[in-house]
C-alpha positions as CSV (number, residue, x, y, z in Angstrom):
1,X,-8.7,60.8,-26.1
2,X,-9.9,58.2,-23.6
3,X,-9.9,58.3,-19.8
4,X,-7.9,55.8,-17.8
5,X,-11.2,54.4,-16.5
6,X,-12.3,53.7,-20.0
7,X,-9.0,52.1,-20.9
8,X,-9.1,50.0,-17.7
9,X,-12.7,48.8,-18.3
10,X,-12.0,47.9,-22.0
11,X,-8.6,46.4,-21.8
12,X,-7.3,45.7,-18.3
13,X,-10.5,44.6,-16.5
14,X,-10.9,41.4,-18.6
15,X,-7.1,40.7,-18.1
16,X,-7.4,41.1,-14.3
17,X,-10.5,38.8,-14.3
18,X,-8.3,36.2,-16.0
19,X,-5.6,36.7,-13.4
20,X,-8.1,36.0,-10.7
21,X,-8.9,32.7,-12.4
22,X,-5.2,31.7,-12.2
23,X,-3.8,33.0,-15.5
24,X,-0.8,35.3,-15.9
25,X,-1.4,38.7,-17.2
26,X,0.7,41.5,-18.7
27,X,0.0,45.0,-19.6
28,X,2.7,46.4,-21.9
29,X,2.7,50.2,-22.5
30,X,4.8,51.1,-25.5
31,X,5.5,54.4,-27.1
32,X,7.7,57.4,-27.6
33,X,9.1,59.3,-24.7
34,X,6.5,61.9,-23.6
35,X,3.5,59.9,-24.9
36,X,2.0,59.7,-21.4
37,X,2.6,56.0,-20.8
38,X,3.5,56.6,-17.1
39,X,0.5,58.8,-16.6
40,X,-1.8,56.1,-18.1
41,X,-0.2,53.4,-16.0
42,X,0.2,55.3,-12.7
43,X,-2.3,58.1,-13.0
44,X,-2.6,60.7,-10.2
45,X,-4.0,60.1,-6.8
46,X,-6.3,63.1,-6.7
47,X,-8.9,63.3,-8.1
48,X,-9.6,59.5,-7.9
49,X,-11.2,59.6,-11.4
50,X,-7.6,60.0,-12.7
51,X,-6.2,56.9,-11.1
52,X,-4.0,54.9,-13.5
53,X,-4.3,51.3,-14.6
54,X,-2.0,50.0,-11.9
55,X,-3.9,51.3,-8.9
56,X,-7.2,50.3,-10.5
57,X,-5.9,46.8,-11.1
58,X,-4.6,46.5,-7.5
59,X,-8.0,47.6,-6.1
60,X,-9.8,45.1,-8.4
61,X,-7.5,42.3,-7.3
62,X,-7.7,43.0,-3.6
63,X,-11.4,43.4,-3.7
64,X,-11.7,40.1,-5.4
65,X,-9.4,38.4,-2.8
66,X,-11.5,39.8,0.0
67,X,-14.7,38.4,-1.5
68,X,-13.2,34.9,-2.1
69,X,-14.0,32.1,0.2
70,X,-11.9,28.9,0.7
71,X,-9.1,30.1,-1.5
72,X,-5.5,31.1,-1.1
73,X,-3.8,33.7,-3.3
74,X,-0.2,34.5,-4.2
75,X,0.2,37.8,-5.8
76,X,3.4,38.9,-7.6
77,X,3.6,42.2,-9.4
78,X,6.4,43.9,-11.3
79,X,6.6,47.2,-12.9
80,X,9.6,47.4,-15.3
81,X,10.9,50.2,-17.4
82,X,13.0,49.5,-20.5
83,X,14.7,52.7,-21.7
84,X,17.8,52.9,-23.9
85,X,18.3,49.2,-23.5
86,X,18.4,49.5,-19.7
87,X,15.9,47.7,-17.5
88,X,14.8,49.1,-14.1
89,X,12.4,47.7,-11.5
90,X,10.2,50.6,-10.7
91,X,8.8,48.8,-7.6
92,X,12.2,48.0,-6.2
93,X,14.0,49.7,-3.4
94,X,16.4,51.5,-5.8
95,X,14.5,52.5,-9.0
96,X,17.8,53.8,-10.5
97,X,19.5,50.4,-10.2
98,X,19.8,48.7,-13.6
99,X,18.8,45.0,-13.8
100,X,20.9,42.4,-15.7
């Protein structure tokens, strides 16, 4: 019933703020096949109001990095899918390749 913007602001925004302070952060989307986890996480590019949590988080992080002075940042991100006990890296070169 909620928009990805609302979900981001309520749940992910505080987590990303913590990440910018040096803490690790994880967003774990769990549910049945077809329950719109991917849409919530990825969203759609157009219209921008339907961006998912991942693009919103990346924008938030990179805007924070641009505003920071006298600081260095190392950013690592992963987007994993666990389905039928198989794990795949959805940001990897081959998203069909199973991880050990």
